[in-house]
N, C-alpha and C positions, 0 to 999 in steps of 0.2 A: 504494500500500500504506500503511495507517495506521501511525503510529509505535508502537513497543513500549515499554511502561512497566512497571516493577516497583513495586508498592505493598506496603510491608512490614508493614502491619497493616490489618485491615478498617476502613473509614471509614464514616460515615453514608451511607445509601443514596443520598441526593441527590448526594453527591460521587462515589460509585462510579458512578452512572448517567452523570454528566457525563464521567467518564474513559472508560467503556466505549463511549460513543456516538462517541468521536473517536479512540480508540486501542485497540490490542490490550493487554489488561491481564493481567499475571501477578501474582496476589494471593497473598501469604503470609498464611495465616489461623491459624497456630499460636499456642499460648498464650504462648510465650516468644519473645524477640527472635531473629532469625536469627543463627546463628553466623557468624563472619567468613568461614569457608570456604564456607558455603552462600550467603551474601550475594554473594561473588565469583562463584560458579558461576551464580547466577540473573541476575546483572547483566551477564554477559559480552556478551550480544547485545542489550542494551537501549539505547534512546535517552534514556530518562528514568527518574528515580527519585523516588518520593514516599516520604519516610521520616520517622521520628519521632526524638526525642532519644535514644532507646534504642539507635539504630544509630550506630556509629562509622564515619564515612566518611573514611578517611585516604588517604594517597598510594598505599598498596598497593591498596586497593579501587578507587580511581579509575584507577590504571594498568592494572588488569585488565579495564577496560570501554572498549575503543577507540572504540566508537560513542556513548558517553555525552555528551549535550549539556547536561543540566540535572539538578541535585539540588534538589528542592523539599522543604524542611524544614517539617513541620507544627508549627511553634513560632516564637516571636519570637526566641529565642536560637538560636545556631548554633555553639556551642563544640564540638559533636560532629562538625563538618565541618572538614576542612583546606581553608579557603577559598583560601589561597595556592596550594596544590597544584592545586586545581580551576582557578583562574585561569590557571595556567601551562599547563594543557591545554585552555584555551578553553572550560571548562565553567561554565555559569552556575549560581550558587547563589542560591536565593530563601528567604525566610522569611515569616512571617505577622504582621507588626506591626499595630497599630491595632485589629484586630478583638477582641483579648483584653484591651485596656487597662482598660476599666471593670470587667470581671469580675474581673481579677486584683487591681485596687485594692479591689473589694468584699471579696475574700477576705482580703487583707492587713489590711483594717480589721476584719474578723471575728476574725482572730487577735489583733489589738490589743485589741479589746473582751473577747474570751474570756480573755485573759491578765490584763488589768487587773482584771476583775470575777470572776475565778476560776470561770468557767462550767463548764469541764471537771471541776474538783474538785467543784462542786456536783452535776453530773450523776452522778458516781461515788458521792457521798454518798447521794443519793436511791436509786440502784439497789441500793446495799448495805443498804438498809433502816434507815439511821441517822437518817432524818428522822422523829423521833417527836414533836417539838414545836418551835415557833418559839423561837429562841435569840438573845438580844441580841448576843452576841459571835461568832456563827457566820459564818465565811468573809468577814471584812472584806476588801475589795479596795481599789482605787485609782480615784478619779474620772478621767475622760477629759476632760470639758468644762473649758475654761479652762486646760488644761495646755499644755506646749510640745512640739510635734512636731518632731523632727529627721529630715529626709529626706536620705539619702545616695544620690545619683543622681536628677537632676531631669529625666528624660526624660518620655515619655508617661505612664508609670505613676506616677512620682514626682509629676508635676503633678496627676494624678487624685487622689492621696492628699491633696495640698494643698487641692483643692476640697472634699473631704469634711471636712477639718479645720475649714474655715470654718464649717460647720454646727454644730460643737461649740464654737465660740468659742475656738479654740486659737490660740496664737502659733505661727507656722510658720517654722522655720529650714531652710535647705537648703545642701548642698554638692555641687558637681559640678566636673568639670575645665573645663567651659565654662559661664560664667555666663549665665543666662536674660536676655532683654531686659527693659528697664525696664517695658514695658507688661505683660508676663506677670507680673512680680513684683507690680505694683500690682493686677492682676486677682485674683491668688491670695493676696494678702496675705502673700507669702513674702519672707524676708530672707536674702540670701546671706551666709554666714559661712565661716570656715575650719573644717576638720574638727575641730580640737581644741576650738573654741568650741562647735560643735554637740554634740559628745559631752559636754561639761561642763554645758551648760545644758538639754538636752532631757530631758523626762520619758519620752518614747518615741522610740527610734531605729529607723527602718525603712529597710531596705536594698533599693534598686531599681537596682542597677548590673548591667551585663552581666558575664559572667565573662571575664577576660583575665589575662595575667600580672600586670598592675598591680593587679587587684582580688582576686586569690587571697589569702585570709587578710587581707582588708581590715579585718576585725574579729578581733582577737586579744587577748591578755592586756593589752598596752599600752593599747589602745583601751577595753577593758572596765573597766580601772582608772580611766580618765578619766571614765567615766559616773557619774551619781549612784547611790548605794546604793538609791534608791527608783525607779530607772529600769528600763524594759523594752526588750528588743531584739526586733525583728520581722524575719524574713527570709523573703521569698517571691520571691527573685530566683534565685540559684544557690547551692547548698550550699557549695561551696568558698570562697565569699566570707567565710565565718565559720570560724574554727578551732574545731572542735567540742570538742576536748579542753580547750582553754582556756576555752571557754564553760561547760563542765561545772564546772570549778574555780571560775569566777566566781560561778555560781549557788550552788554548795555553800557557798562561803565568804562569801556575802553581798555580793560586790562590786556586784551589781545585784539587782533584785527578782525578775526572771523573764524568760522569753522565749517567743516564739511562732514555730514553725518549720514551713514547708511543704516545705523542701528540705534536703538533707543532703550532707555533704562527700564521702562515698563511697556515694552513693545506688545501690541501695536499702538498703544497710547503714546502720544508725543507731548512733551511738556508744552503747554500752551504759549509760554513765553517765547518759544523758538519761532513761532509763526510770524511774529512781527519784526523779526530781525532780518533785514535784506542781505546782510553780510554773512548769513548762515545758509549753506546749501543743504537741502534735505532730500534724501532718497529713501524709497520704501524697502530697504533690505534686499537689494538686488545685485550685490557685488558678484555673485556667482551665476547670475541669470543670463547666461548665453545658451543657445541651443546645444552647442557642442559640449559645454561643460556640464549642464544639467543631465544630458544623456549619459555622460561618463560617470557622474555621481550615482545616478539611479542604477546603472548597470553594475557598478562596483558593489553597491549595497545589496543587490539581489545575489550577486556572486558570493559575497560574504555569508549571507543567510543560507544559501544552498550548500555551501561548503561545510558549514557546521552540521547541518542536518544530514549530510551524507558522510559524516565521520572524517572529514578532511580538515586541514588547517586553512582558516580563512585568510585572504590576502592582507587584511589590515585590522587585526584585533586591537582593541583598547586595553583589555585585561588578559594578556596571553597566559598569565599564570594559571587561569582556569583550564586551559587546554592541557596543562601538564599534570593535572590531578588524575 
């Protein structure tokens, strides 16, 4: 008998076909995320779960599915899953790293450029019919080339940002809990500094850390006051890494020049103070939203799920220690 899988959102057809060829699939196709009660009810007899970051997979959900062997998250982050509770039950958790690195860095760079050069303001200006003649003083922004980029979190995406910065002739500073090896620093032209130095010297601070108790409110009033008044903050990691209320205050009072955000502290709720700030670019969590990348993410998640259910090692486990038991 083929294994039974719950998929909590329609995936690209190639990924769905892969799952349906090797498992019995229960697909939830509703427009909104499953309620916790419905998730528990549908998961009760399943061996595998393919879910998105919109589903909270906590100890209660895991405990209600006695046959569950794998939770495959269609995301690189997995803060929506209680990994410790899963490991305690012998459940493998997987994610989708690598396949979205370049696309996410592309989008973070797009936010950086749009914020610095006031692209969103320009778009609104033209659409409002205000562009009636060329004006010398219209929408002056900030150069990106030759400036200093500060990268908080020097993992795959942080390093991809550093590669892009080299093409703009930028000085690159980074901070991480683990320093990169000397060869990577030379290749990327990146200099390791403490966080205070990065905040003080960077013209653009871009956040690429996972969400954890240590990184929640990594950027707040204290850090924003350390930044240059001409500097910009970019966040395409996880919303709670930035204290939104304090960011609103910082932009309003001119502690920093502006910000570009793809993620939010209480997503999908956005702090209302952000809406009135023209020098803040807002995007609806779409950093990985290209056709090519979302297909790769979905396919990898399905491959992870099937591998565990077929007694194989999944390509990208989060808690590989479970596999050794």
